[in-house]
C-alpha positions as CSV (number, residue, x, y, z in Angstrom):
1,M,-57.7,-25.2,-39.3
2,N,-54.2,-23.4,-39.3
3,L,-55.2,-21.3,-42.2
4,W,-58.4,-20.2,-41.1
5,I,-56.3,-19.4,-38.0
6,K,-53.8,-17.2,-39.4
7,R,-56.8,-15.6,-41.5
8,F,-58.6,-15.0,-38.1
9,A,-55.4,-13.7,-37.0
10,F,-54.8,-10.6,-39.7
11,I,-58.1,-9.8,-39.8
12,V,-57.6,-8.7,-36.1
13,M,-54.5,-7.3,-37.0
14,L,-56.0,-5.4,-39.4
15,L,-59.6,-4.0,-37.6
16,P,-57.7,-1.1,-35.8
17,M,-56.4,0.1,-38.9
18,A,-59.6,0.0,-40.4
19,M,-60.6,1.7,-37.1
20,C,-57.9,4.3,-37.1
21,Q,-59.1,5.2,-40.6
22,A,-62.7,4.9,-40.2
23,Q,-61.6,7.8,-37.2
24,S,-59.7,9.8,-39.0
25,E,-62.3,10.1,-41.9
26,K,-64.5,10.9,-39.1
27,Y,-63.9,15.4,-39.3
28,Q,-62.8,16.5,-42.4
29,A,-59.9,19.6,-42.8
30,G,-61.0,22.5,-44.5
31,V,-65.1,20.4,-43.5
32,H,-64.4,20.3,-39.6
33,Y,-61.7,22.3,-39.4
34,D,-59.1,24.3,-40.5
35,V,-55.8,23.6,-40.8
36,L,-53.1,26.9,-40.3
37,P,-50.9,27.5,-42.7
38,Q,-47.9,27.8,-40.2
39,V,-47.9,26.2,-37.2
40,I,-47.8,28.3,-33.9
41,R,-45.4,27.5,-30.6
42,T,-46.7,26.2,-27.9
43,A,-46.4,27.5,-24.4
44,N,-45.4,23.7,-23.5
45,P,-44.2,21.4,-26.9
46,D,-44.3,18.4,-24.8
47,K,-47.5,18.5,-24.5
48,I,-50.8,18.4,-26.8
49,E,-51.9,22.0,-26.2
50,V,-55.9,23.1,-27.1
51,N,-55.2,27.5,-26.8
52,E,-59.6,28.6,-26.4
53,V,-59.6,31.8,-27.5
54,F,-62.3,33.8,-26.4
55,A,-63.5,37.5,-25.2
56,Y,-66.0,38.2,-22.1
57,T,-68.4,40.3,-24.5
58,C,-69.0,37.7,-25.6
59,G,-72.0,36.2,-24.9
60,H,-71.5,33.1,-27.2
61,C,-68.2,32.4,-24.6
62,Y,-70.1,32.7,-21.8
63,N,-72.5,30.7,-22.9
64,F,-69.6,28.5,-24.0
65,E,-68.0,28.2,-20.3
66,A,-70.5,25.6,-19.1
67,L,-69.0,23.1,-21.3
68,L,-65.9,23.9,-21.7
69,H,-65.0,24.4,-18.2
70,P,-65.8,20.3,-17.7
71,W,-64.2,19.6,-20.3
72,S,-61.1,21.1,-19.9
73,E,-61.2,19.5,-16.0
74,K,-60.7,16.1,-17.5
75,L,-58.2,16.1,-19.7
76,P,-56.0,13.7,-19.6
77,A,-51.8,14.9,-18.5
78,D,-50.5,14.9,-21.9
79,V,-53.0,17.7,-23.3
80,D,-52.4,21.4,-21.3
81,F,-55.9,23.8,-21.6
82,Q,-54.6,27.7,-22.1
83,Q,-56.9,30.7,-23.1
84,T,-56.4,33.7,-24.7
85,P,-58.1,37.1,-25.3
86,A,-59.0,37.9,-28.2
87,I,-57.6,41.8,-28.8
88,W,-59.3,43.0,-32.3
89,Q,-59.2,46.4,-30.7
90,P,-57.6,48.8,-28.1
91,A,-60.8,49.1,-26.2
92,M,-60.6,44.9,-25.8
93,E,-57.2,45.5,-24.2
94,S,-58.4,46.1,-20.2
95,Y,-60.7,42.2,-20.7
96,A,-57.0,40.9,-21.8
97,R,-55.3,42.9,-19.3
98,A,-57.9,41.5,-16.2
99,Y,-57.5,38.0,-18.3
100,F,-53.8,38.0,-17.5
101,S,-53.3,39.8,-14.5
102,A,-55.9,36.3,-12.8
103,V,-53.2,34.6,-14.5
104,M,-49.8,36.1,-13.1
105,L,-52.0,35.7,-9.5
106,K,-53.1,32.5,-10.6
107,V,-56.9,33.0,-9.1
108,V,-58.4,32.8,-12.6
109,D,-61.0,29.9,-11.3
110,R,-62.3,32.7,-8.5
111,V,-62.3,36.1,-11.0
112,H,-63.1,34.3,-14.4
113,M,-66.7,33.6,-14.7
114,P,-67.9,37.0,-12.0
115,I,-65.9,38.6,-15.1
116,F,-67.8,36.9,-17.3
117,E,-71.3,37.5,-14.7
118,A,-70.6,40.9,-14.5
119,I,-71.1,41.4,-17.8
120,H,-73.7,39.4,-19.3
121,V,-76.2,38.6,-16.0
122,K,-75.5,41.6,-14.2
123,R,-75.5,43.8,-17.3
124,Q,-72.4,46.1,-15.3
125,Q,-70.3,47.9,-17.7
126,I,-66.7,46.5,-16.6
127,R,-64.4,48.4,-18.8
128,S,-61.3,50.1,-16.4
129,E,-59.1,48.9,-14.1
130,Q,-61.2,49.8,-11.6
131,D,-64.4,48.4,-12.8
132,F,-62.1,45.2,-12.7
133,A,-60.1,45.6,-9.7
134,E,-63.5,45.9,-7.7
135,I,-64.2,41.9,-8.7
136,F,-61.0,41.0,-8.2
137,M,-61.6,42.7,-4.7
138,A,-64.6,40.6,-4.1
139,Q,-63.5,37.5,-5.1
140,G,-60.4,38.1,-2.2
141,V,-57.7,39.9,-4.5
142,D,-55.2,43.3,-2.9
143,A,-56.5,45.6,-4.9
144,E,-52.2,46.6,-5.0
145,K,-51.2,43.3,-5.8
146,F,-54.1,44.3,-8.7
147,A,-52.6,47.2,-9.9
148,K,-49.4,45.7,-9.9
149,V,-49.8,43.0,-12.4
150,Y,-52.5,44.9,-14.3
151,N,-49.7,47.3,-15.0
152,S,-46.6,45.6,-15.7
153,F,-43.9,45.1,-18.1
154,G,-44.4,41.9,-17.8
155,M,-48.9,42.3,-18.3
156,T,-47.6,44.4,-21.7
157,S,-45.4,41.6,-23.1
158,M,-48.4,39.3,-22.4
159,I,-50.7,41.7,-24.6
160,N,-48.5,41.8,-27.1
161,Q,-47.5,38.1,-27.5
162,A,-51.8,37.2,-27.4
163,K,-52.3,39.6,-30.7
164,S,-49.3,37.4,-32.7
165,R,-51.7,34.7,-31.6
166,I,-54.6,36.0,-32.6
167,R,-52.5,37.3,-36.4
168,G,-51.3,33.5,-36.5
169,Y,-54.3,31.5,-35.0
170,R,-56.4,33.9,-38.2
171,V,-58.9,33.7,-35.6
172,Q,-62.6,34.7,-37.4
173,G,-65.1,34.3,-34.6
174,T,-65.5,34.3,-30.5
175,P,-65.5,31.0,-29.5
176,E,-62.5,29.4,-31.2
177,M,-60.2,26.4,-29.6
178,I,-56.0,26.0,-31.2
179,V,-55.4,22.7,-30.8
180,N,-51.5,22.4,-30.6
181,G,-50.8,25.5,-32.6
182,K,-51.9,23.2,-35.7
183,Y,-56.2,23.3,-36.3
184,R,-58.5,26.2,-35.8
185,V,-62.0,25.0,-34.6
186,S,-65.1,26.5,-34.9
187,T,-68.3,26.5,-33.9
188,R,-70.0,27.4,-37.7
189,K,-67.4,24.7,-39.1
190,S,-67.9,22.3,-36.5
191,G,-71.1,23.0,-35.5
192,G,-72.0,24.0,-32.4
193,F,-70.7,24.0,-28.7
194,E,-70.5,20.1,-28.7
195,G,-68.9,19.4,-31.8
196,M,-66.7,21.9,-31.3
197,L,-65.2,20.0,-27.6
198,N,-65.9,17.3,-30.2
199,V,-63.6,17.8,-33.1
200,A,-61.1,18.9,-30.6
201,D,-61.3,15.6,-28.9
202,F,-60.3,14.5,-32.4
203,L,-57.3,16.6,-33.1
204,I,-56.1,15.8,-29.3
205,E,-56.1,11.6,-30.3
206,K,-54.2,12.5,-33.7
207,E,-51.8,14.4,-32.6
208,R,-51.7,12.5,-29.4
209,A,-51.0,8.9,-32.5
210,A,-48.2,11.8,-34.4
211,K,-46.3,12.2,-31.6
212,A,-46.7,8.1,-30.9
213,S,-45.1,7.6,-34.1
214,Q,-42.5,10.3,-34.2
Protein backbone atom coordinates (compact mmCIF):
# COMPACT_ATOMS: atom_id res chain seq x y z
CA MET A 1 0.00 0.00 0.00
CA ASN A 2 2.77 2.42 0.90
CA LEU A 3 4.45 1.72 -2.43
CA TRP A 4 1.30 2.66 -4.35
CA ILE A 5 0.92 5.84 -2.30
CA LYS A 6 4.48 6.83 -3.09
CA ARG A 7 3.96 6.14 -6.79
CA PHE A 8 0.75 8.17 -6.82
CA ALA A 9 2.46 11.08 -5.05
CA PHE A 10 5.30 10.95 -7.56
CA ILE A 11 2.84 11.09 -10.48
CA VAL A 12 1.04 14.06 -8.90
CA MET A 13 4.36 15.87 -8.58
CA LEU A 14 5.12 15.27 -12.24
CA LEU A 15 1.78 16.56 -13.51
CA PRO A 16 2.56 20.30 -13.18
CA MET A 17 5.87 19.73 -14.95
CA ALA A 18 4.13 17.89 -17.76
CA MET A 19 1.49 20.59 -18.05
CA CYS A 20 4.17 23.28 -18.12
CA GLN A 21 6.05 21.42 -20.84
CA ALA A 22 2.88 21.00 -22.86
CA GLN A 23 2.20 24.71 -22.52
CA SER A 24 5.72 25.60 -23.60
CA GLU A 25 5.25 23.48 -26.71
CA LYS A 26 1.92 25.09 -27.59
CA TYR A 27 3.59 28.15 -29.11
CA GLN A 28 7.08 27.98 -30.54
CA ALA A 29 9.67 30.67 -31.18
CA GLY A 30 10.12 31.28 -34.88
CA VAL A 31 6.77 29.67 -35.63
CA HIS A 32 4.18 31.59 -33.60
CA TYR A 33 6.35 34.50 -32.44
CA ASP A 34 9.85 35.90 -32.89
CA VAL A 35 12.62 36.32 -30.33
CA LEU A 36 14.31 39.70 -30.66
CA PRO A 37 18.08 39.55 -31.14
CA GLN A 38 18.56 42.09 -28.35
CA VAL A 39 16.36 42.79 -25.32
CA ILE A 40 14.84 46.26 -25.46
CA ARG A 41 14.55 48.19 -22.20
CA THR A 42 11.00 48.42 -20.85
CA ALA A 43 9.31 51.34 -19.12
CA ASN A 44 9.02 49.52 -15.78
CA PRO A 45 11.50 46.68 -15.14
CA ASP A 46 9.45 45.52 -12.15
CA LYS A 47 6.56 44.54 -14.41
CA ILE A 48 6.00 42.46 -17.53
CA GLU A 49 5.51 44.89 -20.36
CA VAL A 50 3.23 44.38 -23.34
CA ASN A 51 3.73 47.09 -25.95
CA GLU A 52 1.41 47.34 -28.94
CA VAL A 53 2.92 48.99 -32.01
CA PHE A 54 0.11 50.63 -33.96
CA ALA A 55 -0.65 53.34 -36.50
CA TYR A 56 -3.76 55.50 -36.57
CA THR A 57 -3.79 55.18 -40.36
CA CYS A 58 -3.83 51.36 -40.15
CA GLY A 59 -7.28 49.84 -40.65
CA HIS A 60 -6.19 46.59 -39.02
CA CYS A 61 -5.14 48.53 -35.90
CA TYR A 62 -8.57 50.15 -35.76
CA ASN A 63 -10.29 46.76 -36.02
CA PHE A 64 -7.92 45.23 -33.46
CA GLU A 65 -9.02 47.77 -30.84
CA ALA A 66 -12.34 45.93 -30.38
CA LEU A 67 -10.42 42.97 -28.93
CA LEU A 68 -7.34 44.71 -27.58
CA HIS A 69 -9.04 47.22 -25.30
CA PRO A 70 -11.10 44.74 -23.22
CA TRP A 71 -8.09 42.39 -23.10
CA SER A 72 -5.78 45.13 -21.82
CA GLU A 73 -8.34 46.21 -19.21
CA LYS A 74 -8.24 42.74 -17.64
CA LEU A 75 -4.47 42.35 -17.44
CA PRO A 76 -3.09 41.45 -13.99
CA ALA A 77 -1.36 44.06 -11.84
CA ASP A 78 2.09 42.71 -12.71
CA VAL A 79 1.60 43.50 -16.42
CA ASP A 80 2.29 46.97 -17.81
CA PHE A 81 0.40 47.72 -21.04
CA GLN A 82 2.03 50.28 -23.32
CA GLN A 83 1.49 51.50 -26.86
CA THR A 84 3.97 52.86 -29.38
CA PRO A 85 2.84 54.65 -32.55
CA ALA A 86 4.74 53.50 -35.60
CA ILE A 87 6.81 56.14 -37.38
CA TRP A 88 7.90 54.64 -40.69
CA GLN A 89 8.29 58.00 -42.39
CA PRO A 90 8.18 61.73 -41.52
CA ALA A 91 4.51 61.99 -42.52
CA MET A 92 3.58 59.67 -39.64
CA GLU A 93 5.17 61.86 -36.98
CA SER A 94 2.07 64.03 -36.55
CA TYR A 95 0.03 60.94 -35.60
CA ALA A 96 2.66 59.97 -33.05
CA ARG A 97 2.61 63.50 -31.65
CA ALA A 98 -1.16 63.27 -31.29
CA TYR A 99 -0.94 59.99 -29.37
CA PHE A 100 1.84 61.18 -27.06
CA SER A 101 -0.06 64.43 -26.50
CA ALA A 102 -2.95 62.31 -25.27
CA VAL A 103 -0.55 60.41 -22.99
CA MET A 104 0.95 63.59 -21.57
CA LEU A 105 -2.48 65.14 -21.02
CA LYS A 106 -3.82 61.83 -19.64
CA VAL A 107 -6.72 61.74 -22.09
CA VAL A 108 -5.90 58.62 -24.12
CA ASP A 109 -9.21 57.02 -23.15
CA ARG A 110 -11.05 60.10 -24.44
CA VAL A 111 -9.32 60.74 -27.76
CA HIS A 112 -7.77 57.45 -28.90
CA MET A 113 -10.87 55.99 -30.55
CA PRO A 114 -12.18 59.35 -31.85
CA ILE A 115 -8.93 59.73 -33.83
CA PHE A 116 -9.32 56.23 -35.26
CA GLU A 117 -12.98 56.87 -36.07
CA ALA A 118 -12.30 60.20 -37.73
CA ILE A 119 -9.92 58.45 -40.13
CA HIS A 120 -11.60 55.09 -40.71
CA VAL A 121 -15.30 55.77 -40.14
CA LYS A 122 -15.80 59.43 -41.02
CA ARG A 123 -13.09 59.23 -43.71
CA GLN A 124 -11.66 62.59 -42.73
CA GLN A 125 -8.20 63.77 -43.78
CA ILE A 126 -6.53 63.96 -40.37
CA ARG A 127 -2.91 65.02 -40.75
CA SER A 128 -2.07 68.41 -39.30
CA GLU A 129 -1.76 69.75 -35.77
CA GLN A 130 -5.00 71.68 -36.29
CA ASP A 131 -6.82 68.51 -37.38
CA PHE A 132 -5.85 66.78 -34.16
CA ALA A 133 -6.52 69.89 -32.08
CA GLU A 134 -10.14 69.88 -33.23
CA ILE A 135 -10.55 66.26 -32.11
CA PHE A 136 -8.97 66.99 -28.74
CA MET A 137 -11.12 70.09 -28.24
CA ALA A 138 -14.26 68.09 -29.11
CA GLN A 139 -13.36 65.84 -26.18
CA GLY A 140 -13.00 68.76 -23.79
CA VAL A 141 -9.25 69.35 -24.00
CA ASP A 142 -8.06 72.97 -23.84
CA ALA A 143 -6.57 74.08 -27.17
CA GLU A 144 -3.63 75.89 -25.57
CA LYS A 145 -2.71 72.90 -23.42
CA PHE A 146 -2.81 70.66 -26.46
CA ALA A 147 -0.61 72.98 -28.52
CA LYS A 148 1.86 73.30 -25.66
CA VAL A 149 2.48 69.56 -25.29
CA TYR A 150 2.25 68.84 -29.04
CA ASN A 151 5.19 71.15 -29.69
CA SER A 152 7.10 70.63 -26.46
CA PHE A 153 10.71 69.53 -25.99
CA GLY A 154 9.40 66.53 -24.06
CA MET A 155 7.40 65.55 -27.14
CA THR A 156 10.52 65.56 -29.30
CA SER A 157 12.18 63.24 -26.79
CA MET A 158 9.21 60.85 -26.83
CA ILE A 159 9.21 60.79 -30.63
CA ASN A 160 12.92 59.94 -30.74
CA GLN A 161 12.47 57.21 -28.13
CA ALA A 162 9.59 55.73 -30.12
CA LYS A 163 11.71 55.65 -33.28
CA SER A 164 14.49 53.91 -31.36
CA ARG A 165 12.07 51.32 -29.95
CA ILE A 166 10.60 50.62 -33.38
CA ARG A 167 14.08 49.96 -34.74
CA GLY A 168 14.91 47.69 -31.80
CA TYR A 169 11.61 45.83 -32.09
CA ARG A 170 12.26 45.22 -35.82
CA VAL A 171 8.56 45.69 -36.44
CA GLN A 172 7.43 44.49 -39.85
CA GLY A 173 3.88 45.84 -39.81
CA THR A 174 1.02 46.96 -37.61
CA PRO A 175 -0.45 45.95 -35.32
CA GLU A 176 2.27 43.97 -33.57
CA MET A 177 2.89 43.29 -29.89
CA ILE A 178 6.21 43.23 -28.05
CA VAL A 179 6.27 41.26 -24.81
CA ASN A 180 8.78 42.40 -22.18
CA GLY A 181 11.15 43.75 -24.79
CA LYS A 182 12.02 40.18 -25.83
CA TYR A 183 9.34 38.76 -28.11
CA ARG A 184 7.54 40.13 -31.18
CA VAL A 185 4.03 38.83 -31.90
CA SER A 186 2.40 39.43 -35.28
CA THR A 187 -0.92 38.42 -36.81
CA ARG A 188 0.99 36.73 -39.63
CA LYS A 189 2.61 34.17 -37.34
CA SER A 190 0.01 33.97 -34.58
CA GLY A 191 -2.93 33.46 -36.94
CA GLY A 192 -4.92 36.66 -36.44
CA PHE A 193 -6.05 39.09 -33.78
CA GLU A 194 -7.22 36.47 -31.27
CA GLY A 195 -4.14 34.40 -31.96
CA MET A 196 -1.92 37.38 -31.23
CA LEU A 197 -3.57 37.91 -27.84
CA ASN A 198 -3.33 34.19 -27.05
CA VAL A 199 0.38 34.15 -27.83
CA ALA A 200 0.85 37.32 -25.79
CA ASP A 201 -0.89 35.62 -22.83
CA PHE A 202 1.43 32.64 -23.24
CA LEU A 203 4.52 34.85 -23.28
CA ILE A 204 3.31 36.79 -20.24
CA GLU A 205 3.09 33.51 -18.35
CA LYS A 206 6.52 32.54 -19.66
CA GLU A 207 8.03 35.77 -18.34
CA ARG A 208 6.15 35.46 -15.05
CA ALA A 209 7.60 31.98 -14.53
CA ALA A 210 11.08 33.24 -15.41
CA LYS A 211 10.80 36.06 -12.85
CA ALA A 212 9.58 33.64 -10.19
CA SER A 213 12.58 31.37 -10.72
CA GLN A 214 15.12 34.17 -10.30
